[in-house]
C-alpha positions in Angstrom: 0.0 0.0 0.0 2.3 2.7 -1.3 -0.2 5.2 -2.8 -2.3 7.8 -0.8 -5.4 9.8 -1.7 -6.6 12.7 0.4 -10.4 13.2 0.0 -12.0 16.4 1.4 -15.8 15.9 1.6 -15.7 12.1 2.1 -18.5 11.5 4.6 -21.3 10.7 2.2 -22.3 10.5 -1.5 -19.6 10.6 -4.2 -16.8 11.3 -1.7 -17.8 8.3 0.4 -18.0 5.9 -2.5 -14.7 7.2 -4.0 -13.0 6.5 -0.6 -14.4 3.0 -0.5 -13.3 2.3 -4.1 -9.7 3.4 -3.4 -9.6 1.6 -0.1 -10.6 -1.8 -1.6 -7.9 -1.3 -4.2 -5.3 -1.0 -1.4 -4.8 2.7 -1.4 -4.3 4.6 1.8 -7.3 6.9 2.1 -7.3 10.0 4.2 -11.0 10.8 4.5 -11.9 14.3 5.7 -15.2 16.0 6.5 -16.8 18.2 9.1 -19.1 15.3 10.1 -16.8 13.0 12.1 -19.6 10.6 13.0 -20.3 9.8 9.3 -16.5 9.5 8.7 -16.2 6.9 11.5 -19.2 5.0 10.0 -17.3 5.0 6.7 -14.1 3.6 8.3 -16.2 0.9 10.0 -17.8 0.0 6.7 -14.4 -0.3 5.1 -13.2 -2.5 7.9 -16.3 -4.7 7.6 -15.3 -5.2 3.9 -11.8 -6.2 5.1 -10.1 -2.9 4.2 -8.4 -1.2 7.2 -6.8 1.6 5.3 -9.2 4.6 5.7 -8.0 7.2 8.2 -10.5 9.9 9.2 -10.0 13.5 10.2 -12.5 16.3 11.0 -12.0 19.2 8.5 -14.3 22.2 7.8 -13.3 24.0 4.7 -15.2 27.1 5.8 -13.2 27.4 9.0 -10.2 29.4 7.8 -8.6 29.6 11.2 -8.4 25.8 11.8 -8.1 24.7 8.2 -4.4 25.3 7.7 -3.5 23.8 11.1 -5.5 20.7 10.4 -4.3 20.1 6.9 -0.7 20.6 7.9 -1.1 18.0 10.7 -2.5 15.5 8.1 0.4 16.1 5.7 3.0 15.9 8.5 1.6 12.5 9.5 1.0 11.0 6.1 3.4 12.9 3.8 2.4 14.3 0.4 -0.6 12.4 -1.1 -0.5 11.1 -4.7 -4.0 12.4 -5.2 -5.8 15.3 -3.5 -9.6 15.2 -4.2 -11.4 18.3 -3.2 -15.0 17.2 -3.1 -16.6 19.5 -0.4 -19.8 21.2 -1.6 -23.4 22.1 -0.8 -26.6 23.4 -2.4 -29.9 24.9 -1.4 -32.4 23.6 -4.1 -36.1 24.1 -4.7 -36.3 27.8 -3.9 -38.2 29.8 -6.6 -36.8 33.2 -5.3 -34.0 35.0 -7.0 -31.1 34.1 -4.8 -29.9 36.8 -2.4 -26.4 37.9 -1.3 -26.5 36.0 2.0 -27.4 32.6 0.4 -25.0 33.2 -2.5 -22.1 33.9 -0.1 -23.0 30.8 2.0 -22.7 28.6 -1.1 -19.5 30.3 -2.3 -17.9 30.0 1.1 -18.2 26.2 0.8 -18.2 25.4 -2.9 -15.6 27.9 -4.1 -13.7 29.7 -1.4 -13.5 26.6 0.8 -11.9 24.7 -2.1 -9.6 27.6 -3.0 -8.5 27.8 0.7 -7.6 24.1 0.6 -5.6 24.6 -2.6 -3.8 27.6 -1.1 -2.6 25.5 1.8 -1.9 22.3 0.0 -0.4 23.5 -3.3 3.1 24.4 -1.9 3.4 20.9 -0.5 2.6 19.3 -3.9 5.2 21.1 -6.0 7.9 18.9 -7.7 6.4 15.8 -6.2 6.3 13.4 -9.2 3.1 14.4 -10.9 0.6 14.6 -8.0 -3.0 15.0 -9.0 -5.1 17.9 -7.7 -8.7 17.0 -8.4 -11.5 19.6 -8.1 -15.2 18.6 -7.9 -17.4 20.8 -10.0 -20.6 20.0 -12.0 -22.2 20.2 -15.4 -24.3 22.9 -13.7 -21.2 25.0 -14.1 -21.4 25.0 -17.9 -24.1 27.7 -18.1 -26.6 29.3 -15.8 -29.8 27.5 -15.0 -33.1 29.0 -13.5 -33.4 28.6 -9.7 -29.7 27.7 -9.4 -27.8 31.0 -9.7 -25.6 30.6 -6.7 -24.9 26.9 -7.3 -24.2 27.3 -11.0 -22.0 30.3 -10.6 -19.9 28.6 -7.8 -19.4 25.5 -10.0 -18.6 27.6 -13.1 -16.0 29.5 -11.0 -14.3 26.2 -10.1 -14.1 25.1 -13.8 -12.6 28.4 -14.8 -10.1 28.3 -11.9 -9.0 24.8 -12.7 -8.5 25.8 -16.4 -6.6 28.9 -15.3 -4.1 27.1 -13.1 -3.7 24.0 -15.2 -0.5 24.9 -17.1 1.1 26.7 -14.2 0.7 23.6 -12.0 1.9 21.3 -14.8 5.2 23.2 -14.8 5.8 22.1 -11.2 4.6 18.5 -11.5 1.0 18.9 -10.5 -1.7 17.5 -12.7 -5.0 19.5 -12.2 -8.2 17.8 -13.1 -11.9 18.7 -12.7 -14.9 16.4 -12.2 -18.2 17.5 -13.7 -20.9 15.0 -13.0 -24.6 15.2 -13.9 -27.2 13.9 -11.5 -25.9 11.4 -8.9 -28.1 10.0 -6.1 -26.6 11.5 -2.9 -28.0 13.0 0.3 -27.6 16.4 -1.4 -29.6 15.5 -4.5 -32.2 13.7 -2.3 -33.3 17.2 -1.4 -34.4 18.0 -5.0 -38.1 18.1 -5.6 -37.8 17.8 -9.3 -37.2 14.9 -11.7 -33.5 14.3 -12.3 -32.8 12.9 -15.8 -30.4 10.0 -16.2 -29.5 10.0 -12.5 -26.9 7.4 -11.5 -26.0 5.9 -8.1 -23.2 7.3 -6.0 -21.6 3.8 -6.0 -21.4 3.9 -9.8 -20.0 7.5 -9.6 -17.3 6.4 -7.1 -16.3 3.6 -9.3 -16.0 5.8 -12.4 -13.9 8.3 -10.5 -11.5 5.6 -9.2 -11.0 4.2 -12.7 -10.5 7.7 -14.3 -8.1 8.9 -11.7 -6.0 5.8 -11.9 -6.2 4.9 -15.6 -6.7 8.1 -17.6 -5.1 11.6 -18.1 -8.3 13.5 -19.0 -8.5 17.0 -17.7 -12.3 16.8 -17.3 -14.0 13.7 -15.9 -17.8 13.5 -16.7 -20.6 11.1 -16.0 -23.1 10.0 -17.1 -21.6 10.7 -20.5 -24.8 11.1 -22.6 -26.3 13.6 -20.2 -23.0 15.5 -19.8 -22.5 15.7 -23.6 -26.1 17.0 -24.0 -25.4 19.7 -21.4 -22.2 20.6 -23.1 -23.9 20.8 -26.4 -26.6 23.1 -25.0 -23.8 25.3 -23.6 -22.7 26.1 -27.2 -26.0 27.5 -28.1 -26.2 31.3 -28.8 -27.7 33.2 -26.0 -31.0 34.0 -27.7 -31.6 30.2 -28.3 -30.2 29.0 -24.9 -32.3 31.5 -22.9 -35.5 30.4 -24.8 -34.7 26.8 -24.0 -34.1 27.4 -20.3 -37.2 29.6 -20.1 -39.2 26.3 -20.3 -37.7 25.3 -17.0 -39.5 28.1 -15.3 -42.7 26.1 -15.8 
């Protein structure tokens, strides 16, 4: 067991299933989240499956004062990971109101600034370390704006742009930046949605795909399910006057 992955946002959903997939394939998994109870349940589940290589740490990406201290403790104990998967994120679905500043800031504090804060702390430790992967969780919702999801879409769009912007700079110092843009995946977060989610897949399937892509491909962008993601990408190429007419139907 020579390889290590650090997963931020590992207590449930995609992060949890990704941790289990890496664990069963003999990776050392450093699983982080602000929900330590769920992390401990994850470790117990891994042990039940005869894999004792998940190590749990409480980590809150929105707590700037503690974040640096806690990440540095992890890196001091385990060394530089081969993969850093920044998967923390949240959403506030189903509201029909135009999102206000307070709600937008709350989502950005977790979805964008929390991730950037992690990168700011971890990046210097990854430099010149034999092609370490820095993996950022975004979403197809970041391709273009969607009704009722202004804060979520814009936070995920910001992550895609950020990943693209730092890609070549990081490549020069041996860091491979990648971005994950899934469609609908059944998780505790999407369970809150009160609308029909087309082509939704299980979090188990998503975790398996991420494991295979991170260990067997070099793609900058990882997408799933492919047909839905390609459809969303195709829509993103529409001129504004067509795209806005199409999305107007979603208001109904």
